[in-house]
N, C-alpha and C positions, 0 to 999 in steps of 0.2 A: 332393836333398839335404836332409835335414830339419833345421829350424829350431830349437835348442834355447831353452829359455824364457830364460838369460841372452844369449843371440844375440840374440832377440826383445825382451828389452829394450834391449839395448845399439843396435839399430836404431832402436825409438821414441825414444831420447835424440838420438841423431843427426838423426831427423825435427824433435824439438823445437829443436836448436842453429838447424836451417835456419829453423825457424818465427820464432826471436828473431830473426836476423839480417834476414828479410825484413820482420818487423813493425818492427824499429828504421830500417830506410831507409824504408818506407812511412809512420814516424809522422815523421819528419824531413822529407821531401818533400810525401807527400799531405797528412800531417797540418796543417802550416804552412800548405799552399796553403789547405786547405779552410778555416781559420780566417779567413785572409785574405778569401776569397769572401763567408764568413757575414757580415764587418763590412761585406762593399760594395766594389765598385771604383770607385764615382762616389759623391762627386768623390774626388781622389786622395787626401785626409787620410785617410779610411777605410782604405785600403791601411796607411797608416802605424800609422794604429793599430791595426789587426788584426796587423803584424808585432811590436808593442810592447804588445801585450795580456799580460795574466797566461796566458790559455788557450794562447798561441803557446809561451810560455816554458815551461809543465808539458809541452805535447807533446815540445817539445826536447828538454828534461831526461830526459824517460820514453824519446825514441828514441836519446839518449846512453848511457842505463843500460842496456836492451835490447843495444843494439851493443856495450859493453864485458862484457858477461856473454856475447855470443854470440861475440867474440873469444878471451876464456880459455877458454872451454868447448870451442869449435872446435878450436883450435890446442892444448890440451893433452889431449884425448882421441880427436883422430882415429886416433892409431896403435895403439888398443886395438881399434877398432872390427873386428867378426870379417867385415865383407864389404868389398869395395872401391866398393862402392855407398854405404854406410853412410859410410865414410869420405869420399867424395866430397861428400856429403851434410853433413857435419861443417867438410869444408874452406871449403864455398859460404858457410855461416853464416858462418863465421869471415870471410870477404872480406866480405861485405855488412854485417857489423858494423863494416869498416874503414871501409866507404864511408860508411855512416851516420855515426859516429864525426865522419869528415874533412868531412862537410857539415854535420853540426849545429853542428860546433865554427866553421866559416865564418858559418853564418848568427848562432851567439850573439857572434860577436865583431862582425860588422856592428851587430848590435842595440845593443850595449853600446859600441862605440868609433866606431864610424862616424855617418854621418848620414843615415839613411833616409828624412827628411823632403824633404832637398833633390837624394836620389837618385831618390826616387819620383816626385818633381814634373817630372825633367828625363827619366825613363826610361819611366816607367810611368803616366802622368798620360792616362789614357782620355780625359778630356774635351776634349782638345785634338784627338782623332782625330773627333769628332761632324761637325764643318761639313764634312767630304769624305765619310764616311758608308762602308758596306761595299761599293756599287757600284762607287767611283770606286776602292778597292783592287782589286777584282773585274777591272774593267778593264784596269788598271796590270798585275795577275798575267797577265791574258790576253793583253797585247802582250808581255810577259816569253816566255812559252810561243811564240807566233806566230814573234818572232825567232830563238829556239832551233830550233823546228819547221822552218823556212824552211832555215836555216841549214845543219841537218845533214842533209836530206833534199838539198839542192842540194849540199852539199859530199860525201856518200857516190856520188850520180852523178858528179861531176867527179873526186873520188879514184880512183874506180876504174878510170876513162879513164887518168888519170894513174898509176897502179900497173902499169897493163899497158903504157904508154909506158917506164917504168922497166927495165921486164923485155926490153926488146927487144935482140935482138944488134948492132944499129946504134948509134953513139955519137950521132950527129946527130940520132937519134930520141929516145935517153935523156936528153941533154945539155939540150934546153928544159924537161922534165918534171924534171930534177932544179934546175934554176935557180929555176923556180916554186917548188920544194918547200921548198929550202934557203931562199928569201927569205922564204916566210911563216912559215915555222918560226923563221927566224931575227932576226925582227924581231918588236918588241911589236905588240901586238893593239892597245893604245890608239894606239900611234903608226899602225899601218895605219888606223884610223879617223878619226884626224885629218887625216891625208895625203888619203884619199880624199875626204873630205867638204869639208874647207877648201881642198884643193889643185885637185881637180876640180871639184867643186859648184860652189863659190866661183872658182876661179881660171879654170877654163877654162870656166865657165859651164852644164857638163853638171850638169842637176837631175832625176835620174830622181823617177817619182812610180808607185805601184801601190797598187790598190783592193784589199781582201780584205773582200768581203760587202759589207755597209753601211758600212764604214770606209775612207776615203781617207787614205792614208798620204803623209807631204810627201817632201822630197827628204831630211832627215836621217834618218829611217826607214828610207826605202828602200836610199840609201847604207848604213847600219847593216846591213841585209838582205846586200846583195851582199859586204860586207867577211866578215861571218861566213861566207857559202857559200865563198868565196876561201880564208878561214882555215883553216877545218876541211875543205877538201878535199886540203890539204897535208898534214893528220895523217891523214885517214883513207886516203890513198895510203900512207904508211909502213904503215898498220895491213894493208890489202889485199895488199900487197908480202909483208909476212910471212907473212900467211896462206898466200898461193899459194906461196910457197917451202915451207911447210912440209910442202905436200900431195908425196906420197912419188914420187919421178921414175918410177917404174915406170907410175904412172897416165899420166903422158904417152904413156910407151910403149906402153902397152896400149891407148889411145884412138888413136895412128898406127898401131898394126897393125893395127886395124879400118878403116882405111882415110881416117880424118877428115885433114883439114888441121888446121894449127896454130891457125888460130882457132877452128874447129869442135872442135876438143879441148879449147882453153880456156872455149869458150863451154858443152861438155855435162859434161865431166869436172872440169876443176880448178877454175875459179872458184865453180860450187856449193859444193863440198867448202869452198874455201878463205872461203865466205861464212858457211856454217856457222861456223866456228872464229871468225870474227872479229864475230860478233855481240855478245857480251859487251863487248869493248874499244870498240865503237862506241856502244852505249849507254851505257858509262862516259863517253864523249866527250861526248853528250847532255846528262848531268848537269853536266860541267864547264860546257859552253858554256852553259846555264841561267843559271848562276853569272857568266859572262864578260858576258852581256849587261849586267850593271850598269857596263860601261864606257861604254856609250852615253850616260852623263851628261854627257861633256863635250861632247856635240852639243845644238844648240837644238833639242829636241824641242816640239811643239804639244801642249796639254793633252792631248788625245783620243790621243794618241802615248807620253803619258807610260809607261814601265815601272815596275817597281818601287823601283828606285834612284832613277829622277830624281825620282818622287812624293816619295819620302821627302827628299831635299834642297829639292822646292819646299817641302814642309809644312814642314820646318825653316825655310826663309830667311822664311816667312811667321808663324811662331809661336817661331821660336828655340827650342825644345822638340824634344829627340833622342827623343820617343816615336815619330815617325815612322820611325826608322831600326831601333828595336825591331819594331815593326808590320811593315817590310819585310823585315826576318830572319825574323819569322813567316811572314810570304806564302813566301818563298823555302823554308823549311823544309816547308811544304803542298806546294808542288810538288816538291821533288827527294827527299823520303823515300818516297814511292812508286817513284819510279824506281829509288832506289837497291835498294829490297825487288825490283824486278822484275831489276833486272841480278842480284843475289844468285839470284833463284828461276832464272833464263836458266842463268846457270853451273852451278849445283847439277843441272839437268834435263840438261846437256850433259856433265856428269862422269860420270853414271849411264848415259848412254848413251842417253835417252828420245828424244832431237833427232833426228829424220832430217836427210839431206841437202836434202830439199824445204823445210825449215824455213828 
């Protein structure tokens, strides 16, 4: 279909609306950040000066103006656009304009009616992090990942075994597995950490220790690993059970007709297909577990065992400054965001049918 000159102008206008919306959001967020960085992050007074500067005000008002223009033009003109693509561009520009106006209004309100100096001092004071340094935060992030990885890996192995037990036709085999799963799914993880460490490790004198490479982990950290394995296994068992039961009954019948025993059919035909289906939810559980590692803050970890949340609490106790919690949040995002993207990529590939059973 040949585009007429009028349609070409309308399509160009739709793209212009999209540019307005994107530029508005870029000015409000990116422009404000650039102004602050230009003024400097240390000392914290420079951050406050950047937020309150005339340059930041100009950037914000320019973003608001472009945002309002994108809203008006986008939602008033999208109906007359000649193609679906141009209509979507006009709507997208208007939506970006709404986001820019909303965020810009919040920042302006914070500048004019809030207390930027107090807020920045307590939450974005980079100076207080100097005594700890990047290596300390990197070690804490590594300890966080170790806790989650060990918990997830051990939980998957134990969870698969529990799932197979829950699918047994014999009640005496199913019952213990169901009790285990219901217990760990029905009680809070923070309670499990407390009862296992303070009840077993301190009360019964059971003080497990483990070494990972050159690092020796004490009873508190090791107990946390064990609890994460046991807790994750309960959730992984339900994921595996659902995955196994989602495999068509005919697969089992076909395997048995070939002379396989029930265990052989499960091993060679059913479980491989189930694993393919449960990969995305298991990856989601891993992301959740990374955040749940913050609950070990209730335990008395040694300095070399600090994970991100414990490090943040210790830093706050030393300085009475909440910037450590901001840094911990950034650390969690650095760890979890790539995993979230990996989960989305795996789910997309599975929906497209590109993942084989062997994966």
